[in-house]
MARRO-190149 format. One line per field, with one value per atom (N, C-alpha, C, O): residue number from 1; residue in one letter; atom name; x, y, z. Coordinates in Angstrom, 1 decimal. Each point is the difference from the previous one (the first is absolute). Layout:
k <- c(NUM, ...) $
r <- c(A, ...) $
a <- c(CA, ...) $
X <- c(X, ...) $
Y <- c(Y, ...) $
Z <- c(Z, ...) $
end
This chain:
k <- c(1, 1, 1, 1, 2, 2, 2, 2, 3, 3, 3, 3, 4, 4, 4, 4, 5, 5, 5, 5, 6, 6, 6, 6, 7, 7, 7, 7, 8, 8, 8, 8, 9, 9, 9, 9, 10, 10, 10, 10, 11, 11, 11, 11, 12, 12, 12, 12, 13, 13, 13, 13, 14, 14, 14, 14, 15, 15, 15, 15, 16, 16, 16, 16, 17, 17, 17, 17, 18, 18, 18, 18, 19, 19, 19, 19, 20, 20, 20, 20, 21, 21, 21, 21, 22, 22, 22, 22, 23, 23, 23, 23, 24, 24, 24, 24, 25, 25, 25, 25, 26, 26, 26, 26, 27, 27, 27, 27, 28, 28, 28, 28, 29, 29, 29, 29, 30, 30, 30, 30, 31, 31, 31, 31, 32, 32, 32, 32, 33, 33, 33, 33, 34, 34, 34, 34, 35, 35, 35, 35, 36, 36, 36, 36, 37, 37, 37, 37, 38, 38, 38, 38, 39, 39, 39, 39, 40, 40, 40, 40, 41, 41, 41, 41, 42, 42, 42, 42, 43, 43, 43, 43, 44, 44, 44, 44, 45, 45, 45, 45, 46, 46, 46, 46, 47, 47, 47, 47, 48, 48, 48, 48, 49, 49, 49, 49, 50, 50, 50, 50, 51, 51, 51, 51, 52, 52, 52, 52, 53, 53, 53, 53, 54, 54, 54, 54, 55, 55, 55, 55, 56, 56, 56, 56, 57, 57, 57, 57, 58, 58, 58, 58, 59, 59, 59, 59, 60, 60, 60, 60, 61, 61, 61, 61, 62, 62, 62, 62, 63, 63, 63, 63, 64, 64, 64, 64, 65, 65, 65, 65, 66, 66, 66, 66, 67, 67, 67, 67, 68, 68, 68, 68, 69, 69, 69, 69, 70, 70, 70, 70, 71, 71, 71, 71, 72, 72, 72, 72, 73, 73, 73, 73, 74, 74, 74, 74, 75, 75, 75, 75, 76, 76, 76, 76, 77, 77, 77, 77, 78, 78, 78, 78, 79, 79, 79, 79, 80, 80, 80, 80, 81, 81, 81, 81, 82, 82, 82, 82, 83, 83, 83, 83, 84, 84, 84, 84, 85, 85, 85, 85, 86, 86, 86, 86, 87, 87, 87, 87, 88, 88, 88, 88, 89, 89, 89, 89, 90, 90, 90, 90, 91, 91, 91, 91, 92, 92, 92, 92, 93, 93, 93, 93, 94, 94, 94, 94, 95, 95, 95, 95, 96, 96, 96, 96, 97, 97, 97, 97, 98, 98, 98, 98, 99, 99, 99, 99, 100, 100, 100, 100, 101, 101, 101, 101, 102, 102, 102, 102, 103, 103, 103, 103, 104, 104, 104, 104, 105, 105, 105, 105, 106, 106, 106, 106, 107, 107, 107, 107, 108, 108, 108, 108) $
r <- c(K, K, K, K, K, K, K, K, E, E, E, E, K, K, K, K, D, D, D, D, E, E, E, E, K, K, K, K, E, E, E, E, E, E, E, E, I, I, I, I, L, L, L, L, V, V, V, V, I, I, I, I, E, E, E, E, K, K, K, K, I, I, I, I, E, E, E, E, V, V, V, V, E, E, E, E, R, R, R, R, D, D, D, D, A, A, A, A, F, F, F, F, A, A, A, A, K, K, K, K, F, F, F, F, D, D, D, D, I, I, I, I, Y, Y, Y, Y, I, I, I, I, N, N, N, N, D, D, D, D, E, E, E, E, D, D, D, D, D, D, D, D, P, P, P, P, K, K, K, K, S, S, S, S, T, T, T, T, P, P, P, P, E, E, E, E, N, N, N, N, T, T, T, T, E, E, E, E, F, F, F, F, A, A, A, A, G, G, G, G, S, S, S, S, F, F, F, F, V, V, V, V, N, N, N, N, V, V, V, V, P, P, P, P, H, H, H, H, K, K, K, K, H, H, H, H, K, K, K, K, H, H, H, H, G, G, G, G, K, K, K, K, K, K, K, K, I, I, I, I, K, K, K, K, T, T, T, T, H, H, H, H, L, L, L, L, N, N, N, N, L, L, L, L, S, S, S, S, L, L, L, L, T, T, T, T, E, E, E, E, I, I, I, I, L, L, L, L, E, E, E, E, D, D, D, D, L, L, L, L, D, D, D, D, A, A, A, A, E, E, E, E, D, D, D, D, D, D, D, D, E, E, E, E, H, H, H, H, V, V, V, V, M, M, M, M, V, V, V, V, T, T, T, T, L, L, L, L, V, V, V, V, P, P, P, P, R, R, R, R, V, V, V, V, G, G, G, G, C, C, C, C, D, D, D, D, A, A, A, A, V, V, V, V, T, T, T, T, I, I, I, I, G, G, G, G, G, G, G, G, I, I, I, I, K, K, K, K, I, I, I, I, I, I, I, I, L, L, L, L, D, D, D, D) $
a <- c(N, CA, C, O, N, CA, C, O, N, CA, C, O, N, CA, C, O, N, CA, C, O, N, CA, C, O, N, CA, C, O, N, CA, C, O, N, CA, C, O, N, CA, C, O, N, CA, C, O, N, CA, C, O, N, CA, C, O, N, CA, C, O, N, CA, C, O, N, CA, C, O, N, CA, C, O, N, CA, C, O, N, CA, C, O, N, CA, C, O, N, CA, C, O, N, CA, C, O, N, CA, C, O, N, CA, C, O, N, CA, C, O, N, CA, C, O, N, CA, C, O, N, CA, C, O, N, CA, C, O, N, CA, C, O, N, CA, C, O, N, CA, C, O, N, CA, C, O, N, CA, C, O, N, CA, C, O, N, CA, C, O, N, CA, C, O, N, CA, C, O, N, CA, C, O, N, CA, C, O, N, CA, C, O, N, CA, C, O, N, CA, C, O, N, CA, C, O, N, CA, C, O, N, CA, C, O, N, CA, C, O, N, CA, C, O, N, CA, C, O, N, CA, C, O, N, CA, C, O, N, CA, C, O, N, CA, C, O, N, CA, C, O, N, CA, C, O, N, CA, C, O, N, CA, C, O, N, CA, C, O, N, CA, C, O, N, CA, C, O, N, CA, C, O, N, CA, C, O, N, CA, C, O, N, CA, C, O, N, CA, C, O, N, CA, C, O, N, CA, C, O, N, CA, C, O, N, CA, C, O, N, CA, C, O, N, CA, C, O, N, CA, C, O, N, CA, C, O, N, CA, C, O, N, CA, C, O, N, CA, C, O, N, CA, C, O, N, CA, C, O, N, CA, C, O, N, CA, C, O, N, CA, C, O, N, CA, C, O, N, CA, C, O, N, CA, C, O, N, CA, C, O, N, CA, C, O, N, CA, C, O, N, CA, C, O, N, CA, C, O, N, CA, C, O, N, CA, C, O, N, CA, C, O, N, CA, C, O, N, CA, C, O, N, CA, C, O, N, CA, C, O, N, CA, C, O, N, CA, C, O, N, CA, C, O, N, CA, C, O, N, CA, C, O, N, CA, C, O, N, CA, C, O, N, CA, C, O, N, CA, C, O, N, CA, C, O, N, CA, C, O, N, CA, C, O) $
X <- c(0.8, -0.8, 0.6, 1.1, -1.4, 0.8, -0.3, -1.1, 2.0, -0.2, -0.8, 0.1, -0.9, -0.7, 0.6, -0.5, 1.5, 0.6, 1.1, 0.7, -0.5, 1.0, -1.0, -1.0, 1.6, -0.5, 0.0, 1.0, -2.2, 0.0, 0.0, -0.8, 1.6, -0.1, -0.9, 0.0, -1.0, -1.2, 0.4, 0.5, -0.9, 0.0, -1.5, -0.8, 0.3, -1.5, 0.0, 0.5, -1.3, -0.1, -1.4, -0.9, 0.6, -1.0, -0.9, 0.5, -1.6, -1.1, 0.1, 0.3, -0.4, -0.3, -1.3, -1.0, 0.7, -1.1, 0.0, 0.9, -1.9, 0.0, -1.4, -0.9, 0.6, -1.3, -0.3, 0.8, -2.2, -0.6, 0.0, 0.5, -0.9, -0.2, 1.5, 0.0, 1.0, 1.2, 0.9, -0.3, 1.2, 0.8, 1.3, 0.3, 0.4, 1.1, 0.9, -0.3, 1.9, 0.8, 1.3, 0.6, -0.3, 1.6, 1.1, -0.4, 1.4, 1.0, 0.8, 0.4, 0.1, 0.5, 1.5, 0.0, 1.2, 1.2, 0.9, -0.2, 1.2, 0.6, 1.4, 0.3, 0.6, 1.3, 0.9, -0.4, 1.6, 0.6, 0.3, 0.3, -0.4, 0.6, 1.3, 0.2, 0.9, 1.2, 0.3, 1.1, -2.2, 0.1, -1.1, -1.2, 1.9, -0.4, -1.0, -0.9, 1.2, -0.5, -0.7, 0.6, -1.8, -0.7, 0.4, -0.1, 0.6, 0.1, -0.7, -0.7, 0.7, -0.2, 0.7, -0.5, 1.7, 1.0, -0.3, 0.3, -1.0, 0.2, -1.5, -0.2, -0.9, -1.2, -1.0, -0.1, -0.8, -0.5, -1.5, -0.3, -0.6, -1.5, -0.7, 0.0, -0.9, -0.7, -1.6, -0.6, 0.3, -1.2, -1.1, 0.6, -1.7, -0.8, -1.4, -0.5, 0.1, -1.2, -0.8, 0.7, -1.8, -1.2, -1.5, -0.6, 0.1, -1.4, -0.6, 0.5, -1.7, -0.6, -1.4, -0.8, 0.6, -1.4, -1.2, -0.2, -0.5, -1.2, -1.2, 0.1, -1.2, -1.0, -1.2, -1.2, 1.8, -1.3, -0.3, 0.8, -1.6, -0.6, 0.3, -0.9, 2.2, 0.2, 0.8, 0.5, -0.4, 1.3, 0.9, 0.1, 0.5, 0.7, 1.6, 0.9, -0.8, 1.4, 0.1, -0.8, 2.1, 0.2, 1.1, 1.2, -1.4, 1.1, 0.6, -0.7, 1.9, 0.8, 1.3, 0.6, 0.0, 1.4, 1.0, -0.6, 1.8, 0.5, 1.0, 0.6, -0.7, 1.4, 0.7, -0.4, 1.5, 0.9, 1.0, 0.2, 0.5, 0.9, 1.3, 0.2, 0.9, 1.3, 0.8, 1.1, -1.2, 1.0, 0.8, 1.2, -1.5, 0.8, 0.9, 1.1, -1.9, 0.2, 1.5, 1.1, -1.2, 0.9, 1.6, 1.2, -1.8, 1.0, 0.7, 1.1, -1.7, 0.7, 0.6, 1.2, -1.7, 1.0, 1.0, 1.0, -0.8, 1.0, -0.3, 1.0, -2.1, -0.4, -0.9, -0.6, 0.5, -0.8, 0.5, -0.9, 2.0, 0.4, 0.1, 0.1, -0.2, 0.0, -1.1, -0.9, 1.1, -1.0, -0.7, -1.2, 1.2, -0.9, 0.3, 1.1, -2.1, 0.0, -0.8, -0.5, 0.5, -0.5, -1.3, 0.0, -1.0, -1.2, -0.4, -0.4, 0.4, -0.6, -1.0, 0.0, -1.2, -1.3, 0.4, 0.6, -1.0, 0.0, -1.4, -0.7, 0.4, -1.4, -0.1, 0.6, -1.4, -0.5, -0.8, 0.2, -1.5, -1.4, -0.9, -0.2, -0.5, -1.0, 0.2, -0.9, 2.7, 0.1, -0.7, -0.3, 0.3, -0.4, -1.4, -0.3, -0.6, -0.9, 0.1, -1.0, 2.3, 0.5, 0.7, 0.6, -0.7, 0.5, 0.5, -0.7, 2.3, 0.2, 0.1, 0.6, -1.1, 0.2, 1.1, 0.1, 1.0, 1.0, 0.7, -0.5, 1.9, 0.5, 0.6, 0.3, -0.2, 0.7, 0.3, -0.9, 1.9, 0.3, -0.2, 0.5, -1.4, -0.1, 0.3, 0.0, 0.3, 0.4, -1.2, -0.5, 0.1, -1.3, 0.3, -1.0) $
Y <- c(-1.3, 1.3, 1.2, 0.1, 0.9, 1.4, 0.7, -0.2, 1.0, 0.9, 1.2, 0.2, 0.4, 1.1, 1.1, 0.8, -0.3, 1.1, -0.2, 1.0, -2.3, 0.2, 0.2, -0.6, 1.5, 0.4, -0.8, -0.7, 0.3, -0.7, 0.7, 0.9, -1.1, 0.5, -0.8, -1.2, 2.1, -0.5, 0.8, 1.1, -1.9, 0.3, 0.2, -0.8, 2.0, 0.1, 0.5, 1.0, -2.1, 0.5, 0.5, -0.7, 2.1, 0.7, -0.1, -0.4, 0.6, 0.7, -1.1, 0.3, -1.8, -0.8, -0.2, 0.0, -0.1, 0.3, -1.4, -0.2, -0.7, -1.0, -0.5, -0.1, -0.3, 0.0, -1.2, -0.9, 1.2, -1.2, -1.3, -1.0, 0.8, -1.2, -0.8, -1.1, 1.9, -0.4, -1.0, 0.4, -1.6, -0.6, 0.9, 0.2, 0.1, 0.8, -0.5, -0.3, 0.5, -0.5, 0.8, 0.1, 0.4, 0.2, -0.1, -0.1, 0.0, -0.4, 0.8, 0.5, 0.1, 1.0, -0.3, -0.7, 1.1, -0.4, 1.2, 1.2, -1.6, 1.2, -0.2, -0.8, 1.6, 0.0, 1.3, 1.1, -1.1, 0.8, 1.1, -0.4, 1.9, 1.0, -0.5, 0.2, -0.8, 0.0, -1.3, -0.4, -0.2, -0.9, 0.6, 0.0, 0.6, 0.3, -0.8, 0.5, -1.8, -1.0, -1.1, -0.4, 0.1, -0.9, -1.2, -0.2, -1.0, -1.0, -1.1, 0.4, -1.6, -0.8, -0.2, -0.5, 1.2, -0.2, 1.2, -0.1, 1.2, 1.2, 0.8, 1.2, -2.2, 0.3, -0.8, -1.2, 1.8, -0.6, 0.2, 1.0, -2.1, -0.2, 0.5, -0.5, 1.8, 0.3, 0.1, 0.4, -0.9, -0.8, 0.3, 0.2, -0.3, 0.0, 0.8, 0.1, 0.2, 0.7, -1.0, -0.7, 0.5, -1.0, 0.6, 0.4, -0.2, 0.1, -0.8, -0.2, -0.7, -0.6, 0.2, 0.5, -0.8, 0.9, -0.4, -1.0, 2.3, 0.1, 0.4, 0.8, -1.3, 0.2, 0.8, 0.1, 0.3, 1.1, 1.2, 0.2, 0.6, 1.2, 1.0, 0.6, -0.4, 1.2, 1.2, 1.0, -1.3, 1.1, -1.0, -1.2, 1.8, -0.8, 0.1, -0.6, 1.4, -0.1, -0.3, 0.3, -1.1, -0.2, 1.1, -0.2, 1.1, 0.5, -0.2, 0.1, -0.4, -0.5, 0.4, 0.7, -1.4, 0.1, -1.1, -0.9, 1.0, -1.4, 0.6, 1.0, -2.0, 0.3, -1.2, -1.0, 1.2, -1.3, 0.5, 1.2, -1.9, 0.0, 0.0, -1.0, 2.0, -0.3, -0.1, -0.1, 0.0, 0.0, -1.0, 0.3, -1.5, -1.2, -0.2, -0.5, 1.0, 0.4, 0.9, -0.6, 1.7, 0.9, -0.6, 0.3, -1.1, -0.5, -1.3, -0.5, 0.0, -0.9, 0.7, -0.3, 1.0, 1.0, 0.5, 0.2, 0.1, 1.0, 1.1, 0.5, 0.2, 1.4, 0.6, 1.0, -1.6, 0.7, 1.5, 0.8, -0.3, 1.2, 1.0, 1.2, -1.9, 0.6, 1.2, 0.0, 0.8, 1.4, -0.7, 0.0, -0.5, -0.3, -1.5, -0.3, -0.6, -1.5, 0.3, 1.0, -2.2, -0.3, -0.7, -0.9, 1.5, -0.8, -0.6, 0.8, -1.9, -0.3, -0.9, -0.9, 1.2, -0.3, -1.0, 0.5, -1.8, -1.0, -0.5, -0.9, 1.8, -0.7, -1.4, -0.3, -0.7, -1.3, -0.1, -0.6, 1.2, -0.5, 1.3, 0.5, 0.0, 1.0, 1.1, 0.8, -0.4, 1.3, 1.3, 1.1, -1.5, 1.3, 0.7, 1.2, -2.0, 0.6, 0.5, 0.3, -0.2, 0.4, 1.4, 0.2, 0.7, 1.6, -0.2, -0.5, 1.2, 0.2, 1.4, 0.8, -0.3, 1.8, 0.3, 1.2, -2.0, 0.0, -1.3, -1.1, 1.5, -1.0, 1.0, 1.1, -1.6, 0.5, -0.8, -0.7, 0.9, -0.9, 1.1, 1.2, -1.8, 1.1, -1.0, -1.3, 2.0, -0.8, 0.0, 1.0, -2.3, -0.2, -0.3, -0.2) $
Z <- c(0.1, -0.2, -0.1, 0.7, -1.2, -0.2, 1.2, 0.5, 0.0, 1.2, -0.6, -1.2, 2.0, -0.6, 0.1, -0.8, 1.3, -0.2, -1.2, -0.2, -0.6, -1.2, -1.4, -0.4, 0.0, -1.3, -1.0, -0.1, -1.0, -1.1, -1.4, -0.3, -0.3, -1.5, -0.8, 0.0, -0.8, -0.6, -1.5, -0.2, -0.6, -1.4, -0.1, 0.5, -1.3, -0.1, -1.6, -0.5, 0.0, -1.5, -0.1, 0.5, -1.1, 0.2, -1.1, -1.1, 1.3, -1.0, -1.2, -1.1, 1.6, -1.2, -0.5, 0.8, -2.2, -0.5, -1.0, -0.9, 1.1, -1.1, -0.3, 0.9, -2.2, -0.5, 1.0, 0.2, 0.3, 1.0, -0.8, 0.5, -1.8, -0.4, -0.8, -0.6, 0.7, -0.5, 1.0, 1.2, -1.2, 0.6, -0.6, -1.2, 2.5, -0.1, 1.3, 1.1, -1.9, 1.3, -0.2, -1.1, 2.0, 0.0, 1.0, 1.2, -1.3, 1.2, 0.2, -1.0, 2.2, 0.8, 0.4, 1.0, -1.3, 0.2, 0.6, -0.3, 1.2, 0.4, 0.3, 0.8, -1.7, 0.4, 0.2, -0.4, 1.1, 0.3, -1.0, -1.1, 1.4, -0.8, -0.6, -1.2, 2.1, -0.8, -0.5, 0.0, -0.5, -1.1, -1.0, 0.3, -1.5, -1.3, -0.8, -0.7, 0.9, -0.9, 1.2, 1.0, -1.5, 0.8, -0.8, -1.2, 2.5, -0.2, 0.8, 0.9, -0.9, 0.8, 1.8, 1.0, -1.4, 0.9, 1.4, 1.2, -2.1, 0.6, 0.2, 0.3, -0.5, 0.3, 0.6, -0.4, 1.3, 0.9, -0.7, -0.7, 1.1, -0.5, 0.9, 1.1, -1.4, 1.4, 0.3, 0.9, -2.2, -0.1, -1.5, -1.0, 1.0, -1.2, 0.6, 1.1, -2.3, -0.3, -0.6, -0.8, 0.8, -0.5, -0.2, 1.0, -2.0, -0.1, -0.6, -1.1, 1.5, -0.6, -0.5, 0.7, -1.7, -0.8, 1.1, 0.6, -0.6, 0.7, -0.9, -0.9, 1.0, -1.0, 0.8, -0.5, 1.7, 0.8, -0.8, -0.9, 1.0, -0.7, 0.9, 0.5, -0.1, 0.8, -0.4, 0.6, -1.9, -1.0, -0.8, 0.3, -1.0, -0.8, 0.4, -0.6, 1.4, 0.4, 1.7, 0.8, -0.7, 1.5, 0.7, -0.3, 0.9, 0.8, 1.5, 1.0, -1.1, 1.0, 0.1, -0.7, 2.0, 0.2, 0.6, 0.5, -0.5, 0.4, 1.0, 0.0, 1.1, 0.9, 0.5, 0.5, -0.7, 0.2, 1.1, 0.1, 0.7, 1.3, -0.8, -0.7, 0.8, -0.9, 1.1, -0.4, 2.0, 0.8, -0.2, -0.3, 0.3, -0.3, -1.2, -0.1, -1.0, -1.4, 0.2, -0.3, 0.8, 0.0, 0.6, -0.3, 1.3, 0.8, -0.5, 0.4, -1.4, -0.5, -1.3, -0.3, -0.3, -1.1, 0.6, -0.7, 1.9, 1.0, -0.7, -0.5, 0.3, -0.3, 1.0, -0.4, 1.7, 1.3, 0.0, 0.2, -0.4, 0.2, -1.3, 0.0, -1.2, -1.5, 0.1, 0.8, -1.5, 0.1, -1.2, 0.3, -1.5, -0.7, -0.6, -0.1, -0.4, -0.3, -1.4, -0.2, -0.7, -1.3, 0.4, 0.9, -1.6, 0.0, -1.3, -0.7, 0.3, -1.4, 0.2, 0.8, -2.0, -0.1, -1.2, -1.0, 1.2, -1.0, -0.5, 0.5, -1.8, -0.3, -0.5, -1.0, 1.6, -0.4, -0.8, -1.0, 1.3, -0.7, 0.0, 1.1, -2.3, 0.0, 0.4, 0.2, 0.0, 0.4, -0.6, 0.5, -1.7, -1.1, 0.7, -0.3, 1.2, 0.7, 1.2, 0.7, -0.3, 1.5, -0.2, -1.0, 2.0, -0.2, 1.6, 0.8, -0.4, 1.1, 0.5, -0.7, 1.8, 0.3, 0.6, 0.2, 0.3, 0.6, 0.7, 0.1, 0.5, 0.8, 1.2, -0.3, 1.4, 1.0, 1.2, 0.5, 0.0, 1.5, 1.2, 0.0, 1.0, 1.1, 1.3, -0.1, 1.3, 0.9, 1.1, 0.4, 0.1, 0.5, 1.8, 0.8) $
end
């Protein structure tokens, strides 16, 4: 268990909009700013966003956000004291139906 006074670094992918009836998936990877090229040796998988099609009639688009914990990933990359990291979004399926409003890292 984490101590309550320990800060958590959270990656926030903001204002994700996706067509309600579209299957869409993208993966998120993090690497150290000192590594200009992403390779399997210097990149950590942070998570995925997946939208499963909905048939409800509440609108054409879903608007949401995604929060992912980065604390352990930054420790694994030896980047916890770095000012910047590289965030890579890898489209997998249906990403032409997805827009993203922003990406930021916050301390929680």
